C-alpha positions in Angstrom: 85.6 123.9 75.6 85.3 122.7 72.0 88.3 120.4 72.5 86.8 119.0 75.7 83.5 118.3 74.0 85.3 116.7 71.1 87.3 114.5 73.4 84.1 113.6 75.3 82.2 112.8 72.1 85.1 110.6 70.9 85.5 108.7 74.1 81.8 108.3 74.5 81.5 106.9 70.9 84.4 104.5 71.7 82.9 103.5 75.0 79.5 102.9 73.3 81.2 100.6 70.8 80.8 102.7 67.6 84.3 104.1 67.1 85.2 104.3 63.4 81.7 103.5 62.1 80.7 105.9 59.4 77.1 104.8 59.9 77.0 105.7 63.6 75.2 108.7 64.9 75.9 110.1 68.3 73.1 112.1 70.1 74.0 114.0 73.3 71.8 116.1 75.6 71.4 117.1 79.2 68.7 118.0 81.7 67.9 121.7 81.9 69.8 121.9 85.3 72.8 120.1 83.8 72.8 117.6 86.6 72.1 114.7 84.2 73.9 114.2 80.9 73.0 111.5 78.3 74.5 110.1 75.2 72.9 107.7 72.7 74.3 106.0 69.7 72.6 104.5 66.7 73.9 102.6 63.7 71.7 102.6 60.6 68.7 103.8 62.7 69.0 101.0 65.3 69.8 101.9 68.9 73.0 100.4 70.2 72.9 102.0 73.7 71.9 105.1 75.7 73.8 106.2 78.7 73.0 108.8 81.3 75.3 110.0 84.1 74.4 112.1 87.1 76.5 114.7 88.9 74.7 115.3 92.3 72.6 112.6 94.0 71.4 111.6 97.4 71.3 107.9 96.7 74.1 105.4 96.5 74.7 102.7 93.9 75.3 99.1 94.9 78.8 97.9 95.8 81.3 98.2 92.9 81.9 94.7 91.4 85.4 93.4 91.2 85.1 93.3 87.4 84.9 97.1 87.2 88.3 98.7 87.1 86.9 102.2 86.3 84.4 104.6 87.9 81.2 102.9 89.1 77.7 104.0 89.8 77.7 107.5 88.3 75.1 106.4 85.7 73.3 103.7 83.8 73.3 102.2 80.4 70.2 101.0 78.5 70.2 98.8 75.4 67.4 98.4 72.9 66.1 95.0 74.3 67.6 94.5 77.8 67.2 96.0 81.2 69.2 99.1 82.3 72.5 98.4 84.0 74.9 100.3 86.2 77.8 102.0 84.2 81.4 101.1 84.7 83.3 103.8 82.7 86.3 106.1 82.8 84.5 109.0 81.0 81.3 110.9 81.5 78.3 112.1 79.6 78.1 115.2 81.8 78.8 118.7 80.5 76.8 118.5 77.3 75.6 122.1 76.4 72.5 120.8 74.5 69.6 121.0 77.0 66.4 118.9 76.7 63.7 121.1 78.1 61.3 119.7 80.7 58.6 117.7 79.1 60.5 117.2 75.9 61.4 113.7 74.5 64.4 112.7 72.6 64.1 109.5 70.4 67.4 107.7 69.9 66.6 104.8 67.6 64.1 102.7 69.6 64.8 104.3 73.0 62.9 107.3 74.2 64.3 109.7 76.8 62.0 112.3 78.5 63.3 115.2 80.5 61.0 115.6 83.6 61.1 118.1 86.4 61.7 115.1 88.6 64.6 113.7 86.5 65.3 111.8 83.3 63.3 108.8 82.2 64.5 106.5 79.3 62.6 103.5 78.0 63.3 100.9 75.3 60.7 99.3 73.1 60.4 96.3 75.4 59.4 98.6 78.4 62.7 98.3 80.2 64.4 101.5 81.4 65.2 103.8 84.2 64.2 107.0 85.9 67.2 108.9 87.3 66.9 111.9 89.7 68.8 113.6 92.4 66.6 111.8 95.0 66.5 108.3 93.6 67.4 105.8 90.9 64.6 103.6 89.7 65.0 100.7 87.3 61.9 100.1 85.2 61.0 96.5 84.3 58.7 95.6 81.4 55.2 94.7 82.3 54.6 91.0 82.4 
């Protein structure tokens, strides 16, 4: 299990663009049910990205783009200033043993993720983000 988590952490860091950076900090957590797993990475306190994947869902992502040669639609990625986007990745953020209890919030740089009974919600400082649940995937757009 430790080796699996180490490999997951290393591949997640590499996928998030922080491999080899001594200043990078990886934060990983999951929903209490374990159905949603998230990983966030910061460098010198600034958020680079937060990604959440989901195991079981009743919704379907949009069609896989030709540019994605890996797995598609299992999760979303949110940067500090842009809208959330569908994830194209060959790894996963699922299986993290650290549970974020319902109602609790995890601050990853400038992105806040909140564990809700109805899913996981993450927002950046511009008001972009997502709410992921077993029933639906909602992309949150900043108020005009």
